[in-house]
Structures are given as C-alpha cells and as structure tokens.
C-alpha positions as a printed Julia matrix, in Angstrom:
178×3 Matrix{Float64}:
 -141.7    77.98   22.8
 -140.75   81.17   20.43
 -141.99   84.58   21.54
 -144.6    86.03   19.93
 -141.93   88.59   19.13
 -140.58   86.07   16.84
 -143.91   84.71   15.12
 -144.19   88.51   14.43
 -141.41   88.8    12.41
 -141.24   85.54   10.5
 -144.85   86.35    9.46
 -143.93   89.74    8.48
 -141.08   88.46    6.37
 -143.18   85.88    5.04
 -145.34   88.08    3.71
 -143.13   90.55    2.18
 -140.96   87.31    0.39
 -144.75   86.67   -1.15
 -144.32   89.84   -2.38
 -141.3    90.18   -4.13
 -139.77   89.6    -6.57
 -136.41   89.24   -5.86
 -134.53   89.01   -2.89
 -130.52   89.31   -1.83
 -129.43   88.0     1.84
 -126.37   90.24    2.28
 -123.88   90.4     4.86
 -124.21   94.22    6.43
 -121.35   93.66    9.3
 -119.48   97.03    9.1
 -121.99   98.92    7.22
 -122.67  102.52    9.64
 -125.41  103.51   10.74
 -125.7   106.14    8.51
 -125.01  104.15    5.52
 -128.18  101.56    6.2
 -129.79  104.84    6.34
 -128.63  105.98    2.96
 -128.59  102.56    1.55
 -132.02  101.82    2.71
 -132.75  104.87    0.81
 -131.26  104.49   -2.34
 -133.12  101.11   -2.17
 -136.01  102.51   -1.58
 -136.39  104.79   -4.32
 -136.15  102.03   -7.12
 -138.97  100.04   -5.02
 -137.12   97.64   -2.72
 -137.22   97.91    0.83
 -134.01   96.4     3.58
 -135.15   94.9     6.66
 -132.34   93.16    9.42
 -133.16   89.72   11.04
 -131.66   87.02   12.88
 -130.75   84.17   10.49
 -132.95   81.38   12.09
 -136.09   83.77   11.8
 -135.17   84.58    8.2
 -134.29   80.76    7.43
 -138.03   80.04    8.59
 -139.85   82.47    6.96
 -137.9    81.23    3.68
 -139.58   77.79    4.51
 -142.73   78.97    5.15
 -142.34   80.61    1.78
 -141.01   77.56    0.11
 -137.98   78.88   -1.0
 -135.09   76.11   -0.53
 -132.13   77.46    1.35
 -128.47   76.35   -0.07
 -126.69   76.73    2.69
 -127.3    77.33    6.14
 -127.02   81.41    7.23
 -123.86   82.39    8.23
 -122.8    86.28   10.19
 -124.93   89.41   10.26
 -127.88   89.43    7.27
 -129.94   91.77    5.5
 -132.71   90.9     3.11
 -133.05   92.86    0.48
 -136.79   92.63   -0.67
 -137.47   93.78   -4.45
 -140.99   94.43   -4.72
 -141.48   96.84   -8.63
 -138.13   95.63  -10.56
 -136.17   93.02   -9.46
 -133.29   94.29  -10.86
 -133.18   97.75  -10.2
 -132.53   97.03   -6.01
 -130.42   94.67   -6.78
 -128.29   97.7    -8.55
 -129.07  100.39   -5.99
 -127.29   97.7    -3.67
 -124.43   96.4    -6.12
 -123.47  100.38   -6.52
 -123.64  101.02   -2.38
 -121.27   98.39   -2.38
 -118.82   99.47   -4.93
 -118.56  102.94   -2.98
 -118.66  101.12    0.8
 -117.23   97.83   -0.4
 -120.07   96.27    1.79
 -122.55   95.23    2.06
 -121.47   91.4     0.31
 -123.99   89.35   -0.98
 -124.38   85.78    0.04
 -126.7    84.18   -1.84
 -130.56   85.42   -3.82
 -133.34   84.77   -4.76
 -135.76   85.2    -8.77
 -138.65   83.88   -8.74
 -137.62   81.41   -6.45
 -134.92   80.04   -7.87
 -131.78   80.55   -5.71
 -128.71   82.66   -6.89
 -124.88   82.52   -5.83
 -123.79   85.71   -5.51
 -121.82   85.98   -8.58
 -125.1    85.41  -10.13
 -126.31   88.65   -8.04
 -123.13   90.7    -8.64
 -124.26   89.29  -12.9
 -127.44   90.56  -12.79
 -126.66   93.88  -10.88
 -124.53   94.67  -13.84
 -127.93   94.34  -16.32
 -128.86   97.3   -18.17
 -131.42   98.22  -16.53
 -135.08   97.75  -17.15
 -135.43  101.47  -19.54
 -131.96  101.27  -20.91
 -133.31   97.48  -23.12
 -136.51   99.57  -24.12
 -133.9   102.13  -25.37
 -132.1    99.54  -27.21
 -134.8    97.56  -28.19
 -136.36  100.97  -29.64
 -133.22  102.29  -30.8
 -132.53   98.58  -33.05
 -136.14   98.95  -33.91
 -136.21  102.58  -35.21
 -132.39  101.98  -37.12
 -133.51  100.31  -40.07
 -136.2   102.09  -40.75
 -134.02  105.37  -40.64
 -131.55  104.01  -43.33
 -134.79  102.84  -45.64
 -136.01  106.94  -45.56
 -131.84  108.24  -45.99
 -132.12  105.51  -48.64
 -135.36  106.47  -50.68
 -134.52  110.67  -49.69
 -130.9   110.04  -51.26
 -132.48  110.71  -54.68
 -134.56  113.69  -54.06
 -131.08  114.68  -52.44
 -129.73  114.0   -55.64
 -132.19  115.99  -57.71
 -132.12  118.83  -55.46
 -127.67  119.01  -55.89
 -128.39  118.32  -59.76
 -131.09  121.61  -60.32
 -128.85  124.15  -57.23
 -126.24  123.66  -60.02
 -127.27  123.91  -62.91
 -129.25  127.2   -61.47
 -125.08  128.25  -59.76
 -123.71  127.4   -63.29
 -126.86  129.64  -65.42
 -126.71  132.04  -62.88
 -123.13  132.46  -63.86
 -123.4   132.44  -67.13
 -125.59  135.3   -66.88
 -123.62  136.98  -65.26
 -120.48  136.39  -67.58
 -122.56  137.86  -70.05
 -123.86  140.5   -68.84
 -120.16  142.14  -68.32
C-alpha cells in the first residue's frame, strides 16, 4: 500500500499537470543545489515551475492525467511546468543548459502531445511570443510605410524643385546686383 506522502505527491503533480500548458521532463544529475536554485528562479520569472520527484510518482501522475509516456523514465528527473506561456520556461531551461550543460531534456509534452528531446530543443529555439508579435507588426507596417514614401515622393520632388528655383533666383539677383 502506498504511503500517504507518496499519494500527496502524486495528487500535487496531477494538479500541476492539469494546469500546465507544456511540460518537460529533464535529467538534472550533476546540478549543484545553487544551480538548481538559480534555474528555479529563472523558470519562475517566466511563469513556470520546477519540481523534483521520483520517476514512479511522475509516471503515476502522468497516467492519472491521461498523458502517454512513450518510455519508462530513467535516472533522476525534474519536471518543468509551463503555466502562462508554453515556450518561455522551456527557453529558460535551454538557456540555462547552454551555460551549464545541464539539465538535459528527456521528453516533453505540449498540449498532452509527446515531444522528443530534440523537439523540445527546437521549441526552445523559437522566438518568444513578444518577438513574434514584433515581427508580425513589422511585417504589417512595412507595406504602409512604403506606400507613404511613394505618395510623399512627388511632394518631396516639388519641394526640391521649388528650392532649386529659389536658389537659382537668389543667385541671379546676386549676380545682377554686382
């Protein structure tokens, strides 16, 4: 019979799985306590959460929430929950892994669809939501800017022509006055 502590952990993990938009399971073996704390803070800053739990408890919670776990979990595992933005916590994990070479993603889930470690890394390479919005606005703005430049071109040419005429007239008056 499972202990009350384990049942509580499975229930907690199940609740977090139900709220999460994306999940990553990663091997954290080799991370110091200070590195883990730093990683937790970075992930929390972008709307995510990290929890370390036993593989058997993680598997039970995944099954309870109807996630399909392709293979059994091996080694120490930390679970990354992304609550607000699906990608930002994954990016934070990947950036931390670039500098520290740990943790290494094992598997992930995006809307209950399983992702390989390679797919998790591809998601981490995507631009952030804010960057995508900026790119979209820029793409929408550029044809309008071009139209404004084309339409104002004739006015600009008129101003240049009038300026040249005024300058030539001033030069002629200066020559006549000598």
